[in-house]
Backbone bond lengths (Angstrom), bond angles and torsions (degrees), N, CA, C in turn:
res aa  C-N    CA-C-N  psi(-1)  N-CA   C-N-CA  omega(-1)  CA-C   N-CA-C  phi
1 M - - - 1.438 - - 1.527 108.15 -
2 T 1.285 116.10 140.43 1.456 121.55 -179.75 1.517 109.03 -112.48
3 I 1.335 114.78 142.36 1.457 120.32 178.82 1.523 107.82 -143.95
4 N 1.294 116.33 142.25 1.465 121.41 176.47 1.524 108.88 -102.91
5 I 1.322 115.87 130.91 1.456 121.47 -179.70 1.514 108.12 -124.77
6 E 1.319 116.01 130.28 1.457 120.13 176.89 1.514 108.93 -99.22
7 M 1.322 115.54 118.11 1.460 121.88 178.68 1.520 107.90 -137.81
8 T 1.316 115.22 151.10 1.458 119.13 177.73 1.530 109.42 -74.56
9 A 1.308 115.01 162.51 1.463 120.33 178.28 1.527 110.24 -61.66
10 Q 1.324 116.22 -34.91 1.471 120.11 179.20 1.534 111.33 -67.06
11 E 1.331 117.21 -39.92 1.463 120.87 178.07 1.530 111.06 -64.67
12 I 1.318 116.27 -42.71 1.468 120.48 178.02 1.522 109.91 -64.05
13 A 1.310 116.98 -43.43 1.469 120.59 179.35 1.527 110.84 -61.51
14 S 1.311 117.13 -40.13 1.465 120.79 178.27 1.520 111.23 -64.48
15 L 1.331 115.78 -43.97 1.468 119.68 177.48 1.522 111.54 -60.76
16 K 1.313 115.98 -44.57 1.462 120.04 -179.77 1.524 111.23 -63.58
17 Q 1.324 116.42 -37.56 1.459 120.40 179.86 1.533 110.46 -69.12
18 L 1.324 117.17 -44.84 1.460 121.07 -178.06 1.527 112.78 -69.68
19 T 1.319 116.86 -37.06 1.462 120.24 -179.20 1.528 112.41 -86.39
20 K 1.322 116.09 -12.16 1.476 122.37 -177.61 1.530 111.47 59.08
21 L 1.332 114.70 37.18 1.465 121.64 177.39 1.519 109.06 -120.53
22 E 1.310 116.78 143.19 1.462 121.36 -179.31 1.524 112.98 -89.82
23 D 1.331 117.11 -28.65 1.457 120.99 -178.24 1.527 109.90 -79.48
24 N 1.325 116.86 128.92 1.465 121.77 -178.25 1.525 112.24 -58.08
25 A 1.325 116.09 -48.56 1.465 120.70 -177.10 1.524 110.92 -63.41
26 E 1.314 117.38 -44.10 1.465 120.73 179.85 1.522 110.91 -63.30
27 A 1.314 117.16 -38.81 1.467 121.11 179.16 1.522 110.92 -64.57
28 V 1.317 117.41 -42.37 1.467 121.14 178.91 1.529 110.32 -66.29
29 I 1.322 116.93 -42.94 1.468 120.84 179.55 1.522 110.71 -62.13
30 K 1.334 116.75 -46.57 1.461 120.00 -179.61 1.520 111.11 -63.18
31 A 1.326 117.34 -41.39 1.463 121.51 179.75 1.532 110.60 -64.23
32 A 1.315 117.53 -40.98 1.463 121.05 179.91 1.525 110.53 -66.31
33 R 1.324 116.88 -43.01 1.468 120.37 178.98 1.527 111.20 -63.82
34 E 1.321 116.50 -40.41 1.461 120.63 178.89 1.529 110.34 -66.03
35 F 1.317 117.15 -38.23 1.463 121.19 177.79 1.529 110.30 -61.66
36 V 1.320 116.83 -45.42 1.466 121.33 178.97 1.527 109.81 -62.52
37 R 1.329 117.62 -42.80 1.465 121.98 -179.94 1.534 110.70 -61.33
38 L 1.322 116.56 -45.39 1.464 120.23 -179.96 1.531 112.19 -65.98
39 C 1.320 117.15 -37.69 1.466 120.46 177.28 1.526 110.49 -62.92
40 R 1.318 116.67 -41.87 1.465 120.05 178.55 1.522 111.28 -65.47
41 L 1.322 117.29 -39.06 1.461 120.54 177.32 1.526 111.26 -63.06
42 R 1.328 116.38 -40.21 1.469 120.24 177.79 1.524 111.05 -63.67
43 E 1.337 116.30 -39.79 1.469 120.19 177.50 1.522 110.44 -62.29
44 L 1.328 116.47 -44.32 1.464 120.34 179.02 1.517 111.60 -62.85
45 K 1.316 116.05 -39.84 1.457 120.54 179.51 1.525 110.52 -63.60
46 G 1.309 117.23 -38.10 1.452 121.67 179.48 1.516 113.44 -70.00
47 V 1.322 116.95 -24.24 1.452 121.52 -179.19 1.525 111.19 -79.53
48 G 1.323 116.55 -24.82 1.460 120.97 -176.94 1.516 112.12 -55.82
49 G 1.294 114.81 147.65 1.452 119.53 -178.71 1.512 110.64 -141.99
50 K 1.282 114.41 -161.41 1.451 120.74 179.95 1.515 109.20 -115.94
51 V 1.314 114.95 147.12 1.449 121.20 177.12 1.516 107.44 -105.70
52 E 1.304 115.48 126.53 1.454 119.55 178.36 1.522 108.60 -92.60
53 L 1.313 115.97 125.08 1.450 121.56 178.94 1.516 109.42 -99.53
54 E 1.311 114.62 138.57 1.459 118.55 176.78 1.517 108.73 -81.26
55 T 1.307 116.70 155.67 1.461 121.44 -176.83 1.524 112.45 -80.20
56 N 1.324 117.16 1.71 1.458 120.00 -178.71 1.532 112.54 -95.29
57 W 1.308 117.99 19.90 1.466 120.92 -175.31 1.520 112.01 -64.56
58 Q 1.320 118.55 -32.22 1.466 120.11 -179.33 1.520 110.97 -68.32
59 G 1.316 116.60 -41.58 1.467 119.88 177.16 1.515 111.87 -64.51
60 L 1.315 116.63 -39.77 1.460 120.57 177.59 1.524 111.41 -65.24
61 E 1.315 116.62 -37.37 1.455 120.74 178.20 1.523 110.89 -65.33
62 E 1.318 116.99 -42.88 1.464 121.53 177.30 1.525 110.37 -61.08
63 L 1.325 116.24 -43.70 1.459 121.23 178.86 1.523 110.70 -61.78
64 E 1.320 116.62 -44.38 1.461 120.74 -179.79 1.525 111.21 -64.02
65 L 1.328 116.67 -44.42 1.461 119.85 179.32 1.523 111.14 -64.68
66 G 1.323 117.01 -36.35 1.457 120.54 178.67 1.522 111.64 -66.64
67 E 1.310 117.66 -38.43 1.458 121.75 -179.38 1.507 112.29 -74.34
68 S 1.310 117.83 -28.22 1.464 120.64 -175.92 1.521 112.33 -82.07
69 G 1.316 117.73 -16.96 1.455 120.04 -177.21 1.513 112.44 75.61
70 F 1.317 116.65 15.47 1.457 121.90 179.97 1.528 108.41 -69.91
71 P 1.361 117.88 126.88 1.463 118.87 -178.88 1.527 111.43 -66.51
72 R 1.305 115.30 142.72 1.462 120.67 -177.43 1.513 110.89 -99.48
C-alpha cells in the first residue's frame, strides 16, 4: 500500500535522529510502529486492576497441602 505524507524537513530530521535511521521511509515506518506499540501498552496499563484476596488463604493452603500428600 502506498501513502503520501507531508512533513517538514525538520520533522523528518527529528524522526531520523530519534529512530537512528537514514532512510526517510524507514524512519517514518519505525516511528509509526512504535507509536502503535506505545498506544497498545497504554491501553493495557489502563485495563489493569486490583485483585482482592480473601483472608482464608491459609486455610485453603492447608487444605491443598493435605489433599496433595505433600510432606510437611
